[in-house]
C-alpha positions as CSV (number, residue, x, y, z in Angstrom):
1,X,15.1,-3.6,18.5
2,X,11.8,-3.7,20.2
3,X,11.4,-7.4,21.2
4,X,7.7,-7.4,20.3
5,X,8.5,-6.4,16.7
6,X,10.8,-9.4,16.5
7,X,8.2,-11.9,17.5
8,X,4.7,-10.6,16.7
9,X,2.5,-12.4,14.2
10,X,-0.9,-12.0,12.6
11,X,-3.4,-14.2,14.4
12,X,-6.0,-15.8,12.2
13,X,-7.7,-18.2,14.7
14,X,-9.2,-17.1,18.0
15,X,-10.5,-18.7,21.1
16,X,-14.3,-18.0,21.2
17,X,-14.2,-17.5,25.0
18,X,-15.0,-13.8,25.8
19,X,-12.1,-11.7,27.0
20,X,-13.9,-10.3,30.0
21,X,-14.6,-6.8,31.2
22,X,-11.2,-6.2,32.7
23,X,-9.5,-6.9,29.4
24,X,-11.8,-4.6,27.5
25,X,-11.2,-1.9,30.0
26,X,-7.4,-2.2,29.4
27,X,-8.0,-2.0,25.6
28,X,-10.1,1.1,26.0
29,X,-7.5,2.7,28.2
30,X,-4.7,2.0,25.7
31,X,-6.8,3.5,22.9
32,X,-6.7,6.8,24.8
33,X,-2.9,6.9,24.7
34,X,-2.2,6.5,21.0
35,X,0.1,8.8,19.1
36,X,-1.1,9.9,15.7
37,X,1.3,10.5,12.8
38,X,-0.6,13.6,11.8
39,X,-2.3,15.2,14.9
40,X,-4.5,17.5,12.7
41,X,-6.4,14.5,11.1
42,X,-9.6,13.5,12.9
43,X,-10.0,9.8,13.5
44,X,-11.8,7.4,15.8
45,X,-11.2,3.8,17.0
46,X,-14.1,1.9,18.4
47,X,-14.6,-1.7,19.7
48,X,-17.1,-3.8,18.0
49,X,-18.3,-7.4,18.5
50,X,-19.2,-8.0,14.9
51,X,-17.9,-7.1,11.5
52,X,-18.6,-8.3,7.9
53,X,-16.1,-10.2,5.8
54,X,-15.1,-13.8,5.2
55,X,-11.7,-13.6,7.0
56,X,-13.4,-12.0,10.1
57,X,-16.2,-14.6,10.2
58,X,-14.0,-17.6,9.7
59,X,-11.4,-16.7,12.3
60,X,-13.6,-17.2,15.4
61,X,-12.9,-13.6,16.5
62,X,-15.6,-11.8,18.4
63,X,-13.8,-8.6,19.1
64,X,-12.7,-6.0,16.6
65,X,-11.3,-2.5,16.4
66,X,-13.0,-0.3,13.8
67,X,-10.9,2.6,12.5
68,X,-12.5,5.6,10.9
69,X,-11.1,8.9,9.7
70,X,-11.8,12.1,8.0
71,X,-10.5,12.0,4.5
72,X,-7.5,14.2,3.8
73,X,-3.9,13.7,2.6
74,X,-2.1,11.3,5.0
75,X,-5.3,9.9,6.6
76,X,-4.6,6.3,5.7
77,X,-1.0,6.5,6.8
78,X,-2.2,8.0,10.0
79,X,-4.6,5.0,10.6
80,X,-1.8,2.5,9.9
81,X,0.5,4.3,12.3
82,X,-2.2,4.4,15.0
83,X,-3.4,0.8,14.5
84,X,0.1,-0.7,14.6
85,X,0.5,0.7,18.1
86,X,-2.5,-1.5,19.0
87,X,-1.2,-4.5,17.1
88,X,2.1,-4.5,19.0
89,X,0.3,-3.8,22.3
90,X,-1.9,-6.8,21.8
91,X,1.1,-9.0,21.1
92,X,3.0,-7.6,24.2
93,X,0.0,-8.5,26.3
94,X,-0.3,-12.1,25.0
95,X,-3.3,-11.4,22.8
96,X,-3.6,-12.1,19.1
97,X,-4.6,-9.5,16.4
98,X,-4.8,-9.2,12.7
99,X,-5.5,-6.4,10.2
100,X,-8.6,-7.0,8.2
101,X,-8.4,-5.2,4.9
102,X,-11.5,-6.8,3.4
103,X,-13.8,-6.4,6.5
104,X,-16.6,-3.9,6.8
105,X,-18.4,-2.6,10.0
106,X,-22.0,-3.4,10.7
107,X,-22.7,0.1,11.7
108,X,-21.9,3.5,10.4
109,X,-20.2,6.5,12.0
110,X,-19.6,10.2,11.6
111,X,-16.2,9.6,10.0
112,X,-15.4,7.5,7.0
113,X,-14.7,3.8,7.6
114,X,-11.1,2.8,6.8
115,X,-10.2,-0.7,8.1
116,X,-10.7,-3.1,11.0
117,X,-8.5,-5.2,13.2
118,X,-9.6,-8.5,14.9
119,X,-8.2,-9.2,18.4
120,X,-8.6,-11.7,21.2
121,X,-7.2,-14.8,22.8
122,X,-5.3,-16.7,20.1
123,X,-5.6,-20.4,19.3
124,X,-2.0,-21.3,20.0
125,X,0.6,-18.6,20.6
126,X,0.5,-15.0,19.7
127,X,4.2,-15.0,19.0
128,X,6.8,-16.6,16.6
129,X,10.5,-16.8,16.2
130,X,12.4,-14.5,13.9
131,X,13.1,-17.4,11.6
132,X,9.4,-17.8,10.9
133,X,9.0,-14.3,9.3
134,X,8.4,-14.5,5.6
135,X,9.9,-11.2,4.5
136,X,11.9,-9.8,1.6
137,X,15.6,-9.2,2.3
138,X,16.6,-5.6,3.0
139,X,18.5,-5.4,-0.3
140,X,15.1,-5.7,-2.1
141,X,13.3,-3.0,-0.1
142,X,16.0,-0.5,0.8
143,X,19.3,1.1,0.1
144,X,21.8,2.7,2.4
145,X,22.4,1.7,6.0
146,X,20.3,2.4,9.1
147,X,19.5,0.0,11.9
148,X,15.9,1.0,11.9
149,X,15.3,-0.5,8.5
150,X,15.2,-4.0,10.0
151,X,12.2,-3.0,12.1
152,X,10.5,-1.7,9.0
153,X,11.3,-4.9,7.1
154,X,9.4,-6.9,9.8
155,X,6.3,-4.8,9.6
156,X,3.1,-6.6,8.4
157,X,1.5,-5.5,5.1
158,X,-1.7,-6.3,3.1
159,X,-1.3,-9.9,1.6
160,X,2.4,-9.6,2.7
161,X,3.1,-7.5,-0.4
162,X,5.7,-5.3,1.4
163,X,5.1,-2.6,-1.1
164,X,7.5,-0.1,0.2
165,X,11.1,1.1,-0.4
166,X,13.3,3.0,2.1
167,X,16.4,5.0,1.2
168,X,18.6,5.8,4.1
169,X,21.4,8.4,4.2
170,X,22.7,10.9,6.7
171,X,20.4,9.8,9.5
172,X,17.3,10.2,7.3
173,X,15.0,7.6,5.8
174,X,13.1,8.5,2.7
175,X,10.0,6.4,2.4
176,X,8.4,5.3,-0.9
177,X,5.3,3.2,-1.5
178,X,4.6,1.2,-4.5
179,X,2.2,2.7,-7.1
180,X,-1.3,1.4,-6.6
181,X,-2.6,-1.5,-8.6
182,X,-5.2,-4.2,-8.5
183,X,-3.3,-6.3,-5.9
184,X,-2.3,-3.3,-3.8
185,X,-4.9,-0.5,-4.0
186,X,-3.8,2.9,-2.8
187,X,-5.6,2.8,0.5
188,X,-3.9,-0.4,1.6
189,X,-0.6,0.8,0.4
190,X,-0.9,4.0,2.5
191,X,-2.0,2.0,5.5
192,X,1.0,-0.3,5.1
193,X,3.3,2.7,5.0
194,X,1.8,3.9,8.3
195,X,2.4,0.5,9.8
196,X,6.0,0.5,8.8
197,X,6.5,4.0,10.0
198,X,5.3,3.0,13.5
199,X,8.0,0.3,13.5
200,X,10.6,2.9,12.6
201,X,9.2,5.3,15.2
202,X,9.5,2.6,17.8
203,X,13.3,2.6,17.2
204,X,13.6,6.4,16.9
205,X,14.2,9.0,19.5
206,X,12.4,12.3,18.7
207,X,10.7,10.8,15.6
208,X,9.6,13.2,12.9
209,X,8.1,12.6,9.5
210,X,8.3,15.5,7.0
211,X,7.8,16.2,3.3
212,X,11.0,17.2,1.5
213,X,11.3,18.9,-1.9
214,X,13.5,17.7,-4.7
215,X,13.6,14.1,-3.5
216,X,14.9,11.7,-6.2
217,X,12.1,9.8,-7.9
218,X,12.0,6.0,-7.8
219,X,10.4,4.1,-10.8
220,X,7.2,2.4,-9.8
221,X,7.0,4.1,-6.4
222,X,5.5,7.3,-4.9
223,X,7.5,9.3,-2.4
224,X,5.5,9.5,0.9
225,X,7.8,11.4,3.2
226,X,11.1,11.4,5.1
227,X,11.9,10.2,8.7
228,X,14.3,12.7,10.2
């Protein structure tokens, strides 16, 4: 498994010292290399130095990624898929980051705002041991056997709800997300699915995500697609 997946963590306290021009240049360069889940969906990722929201203001973070998208089916999964590439990249480069589901940007844009991500120098370490992950066992979120399921299990999710279910068989992984509710609204559930899908993609050669017909229903969940 990708070693970064095994040790990344969400950083909630940041060093207030600025990153510097060279660091921002590397972030901008990385933003130009992201792989979307759905290439036909328009999106944008910009760097901001301010955002609204209690978690953002209390963390000490002074750098944020702001994700926007046109609204169409798969848009939120697409943003989760794209954003998690940055989350892992920050961790790989010794920086901290954290998805901010409750934040809002200070400025508007041509596309609809979706979510933000804080990033910067962490107070403490940007990594943790595998034993420090607080995650449900695979038996609660999946059936069947596929080594990529462990990468999905370690993916971050809004309020750590882990509102997904994966059914693995014959080299395929059918992906279900929990039906939306007050604690897990639909937008965050879709973003979480996109995040988990990037973890699976990181472990997959020739990754593809398709819609199948006649897929078995799962009570309390919505079928999102199949990794083949």
